[in-house]
N, C-alpha and C positions, 0 to 999 in steps of 0.2 A: 458580540458585539458587532460591531457591524464594518469593513473588509471589501474593499471593492465593489459599494453599491451596494450591497443586499449585504445581512445580520448572517452569523458567523456561529456558532454554539461549539464551543469547543474545552476540552478538559488542560487542567493546571492543577499543580505540584513546584514544591520545595525550590527552596533561593539559589539563586549561585547564577556562572558562564548558562545560557540558555540551552538547551536540546531539543529538536520540535522532531512529532513525529507523525508519519505520511502512511493514510492503511490501504489498502485492498483497496480491488472495485468489489461493489455490493459488501461493503462493511461500512465500520462508522470508526470514530474518535474511540467507541468506547473498546472497540480490540487493546488496545493501551492498557486496560487499568491492571489490568492481573500483574503488570511487570515499572508500569508506573511510580508507585512508592520506593522502590530498590533503588531505580533512575534516579531519582529526586534527591538522595541523598549528596549535600552539594549542589546541586545545579537548579535551576529554573527550568520546569518538562511542559510544555504545551503540544497536543494534539488536540487540530482542527477539526471535524469533518472537512472533507476535501466537495464530496457532489454537495450542490446546491437545488432541490432542483425546482426554489419558488426562480430559476432565472429563465425556467420556460422554455418552450421547445427546440429555438436556436439559438440554447447555450452550447460555448466552445468548449469538448468537452478533450482538446488535444492536450498536447503533453505539452508545448508550451504554454499555450494558454492559460493549464494548471499550473507551472511553472511561476505565470501569472499573477497568478492569483495569490498562493506560497510567498512570494515576495512583498504584494500588499496585507499579506495577513504580519510576515517582519514588521512590513510599515508601523499599520493599526495598531502592534504593542510596542515600539521603537526601538524594536532590536534591526542594530545593524548590520550582526556578524551569529554563527549560529554556529553548530553541529546538526543535522541535516537526516534525518530519519527515515527509510520506508521501507515497505512492507508492496510485494506486487502492484500495480499502477503506483502508489504511494510509489518505491522504490524510482518507478521512471521518474517519476514529475524532480523526485530531490535532486537523480542525477541531472534532467534539462536545467533546473533551477543552480548545478552546480560548473555545467558546461556553458552555460548561455552567461549566466551572474556570476563570476568567482568568488568575486567581491563579500556576496553575502555568505559566503560556507566556509568553514572553518576544517569541518571534516565528514566527511560521507559516511551513510553505511545503507546498503544495500542487504534486505532483505528479500531472499523467493523472490527477485525483483523479475518486473516486464521488463524489455526491451534490452535482454540480455542473449536472444536469438529465435528461431525462427517458432520454433517446436511449441507448442503448447494442446492440452486438455481438449479432445474431439469436442467432448460435450462444452465447450465455452465455443471455439469456433463455430459446430454446426447454428448454435446461437445466433449465432449473426444473417440466417439465412431466411431471406423474406417471409413471409409467416412466423416458419417457425418462432422466432425469439417473442414477435408479438403476442404469438398466444400464451406465451408461456408466462406474461408480463401480464395481458387479461387476466388469468388464472390464479397467480400469486399475490394481484391485488384481492381476492375474497379471503376473507377470515381461512379456512379452510385452505386452499393455494395459498397463506403463508405460511400456516402447519408443516404444508410439502413442504414448501421450498424451505424452509429452518434445515428440519432432517435431513430434507436431499441432499445439501451442501453439505455437510460434516463426514459423509465420507469419499468428497472428493478435494476437503478440505484438511480433513485429519486423518493423521496417518493410524490411529486408534479412534474410528468415529464414534464408541462408546465414552473418551476421555472428552468429547464435547461439554464443556460447561453447562449448564443450565442457565444461566447469566446470558450467555452468550448465546446462547439460541433462543431465551426470550425475546434480546437484543433482534438478530434475524426473523426474528416474527414484527416486533415493532415494523426493521425497514420494509418488510413487507406492507404494512396498512399505511406507510406513510405517505401523503399525496406527492404522488408526481416522482418517487422513489426510482421505482421501477422504471419506468419510463428513460431518467435520465440514468442509470446503469448500463439498461441495454443502447442507448443513444452512444456514452462511452466509450463499449462492448466495442460497438459497430467503428466505432473511430480509431482502433487503438489492435482493431483482428480481424483477421475477413475468416472465408473458409479453408484458406491456405497456413496460416498462421496468423503469428504477430508480424504487424508492421514495416517497425521502426528501427527492427534488431539491427540490420546488416550498416546502417548508418550510423547505428551508437556504438556496437561493436570496433567501427572506425576510428571513436573519437577517446575514447576509454584510454591513448598512452597521453591522450593531452591534458588529464587531470594530472596534476600536482600535490593536491591535499588527502590529510592521510586518508585509506578508504576501504572498509572493512565489506569483505561480501559474505554475508552467512542465511544459508542454506538447511533447508529439513530435510534428513538422508531419505525420508519416503513422500518426498514434495510427487504430488501426481499431478499436478496443472503442469507444473516448466521442469526439470532434470538439472538433475543435480552437475554434470555439465559444462549447464549454462555459465554457472558457479567458477568449475575451475574455468572454463575460456576466458571466463572476465578480470576472474582474479592475474589471470596469466598474461595479462595488455596492459595491470595498470601500474604505473608507476612507481607507486608508494603506496602498493595495496596487501594486503591481506584475507583469510579466507578462512571460514568457523563449518562444518560439517555438523547440524551437533544429529544425533542418530535419536533413532526413534521418534522424530516429530514431522509434520507435513509444512499443508504449504503456509500456518499459521503459526511459527515456531514461540513467537509473543505469548501467545492464548494458551497452546498444547502447555508446552514444557520452557514456563515463565521464568521458574531459579535457572536453570541452567545457559538459557534465556539472556537473562541477567549478569549473568556471570562472564557471558563471552562478552556482551558489549559491553558493561563498565572498563573489564580489561583490557578492552580495545580505549577506552575513553581516556583512563585513567592512565593510558599510557602515552 
């Protein structure tokens, strides 16, 4: 469909109260396919693609701009208020939406979320250096580079790289060859990360006590992108928050451990 003036691909399932799922940087809505059936029992679930390469080189990938896009996505669906759950960059966008427009969000899920601490894996912060990230993008847009990118991401994002589903690897390959996707990913990474770490963490952490809505912080115990102390610190600042650490999972618990993730999230949503 069209939202915010450009075409947006999204996945949907089920009927009932709306639940919106926002994916991580460098990923797509496809990441949620492993948990959507379980989450869609009694709910209308929507998972949009966040980055739109067709927006061009001047696209604004700030968390405020992406939160504005999420709001316009809800408008295009005719949804006034929804539960919003985001992973990594998607978590930062969901949090920004809940803080800036609390009337749109009735409950919040932060899954290995960005913006909750300064630290981030050096593999990501170093990619923001001039020249280095650009060379990686150029290589990843080739068929061989797209294969290498897909297999190279698994050790970073999964507690057990061998557990990366073949369908996820195939989607990573497709994304690498999608025109404009790698440039958009690098632009968004540089907007949120510099060589010293994440840019927005201190400001957002101070804002967490303002949240009144039920908020669940979910983290993979073996997350190699951002440490679990981010989750514990964030949960301790929330007025109406809860924390779930899922053992044996990395940065994408909904992909690596979908059954346990769906159980945790359903328990929160049903409560």
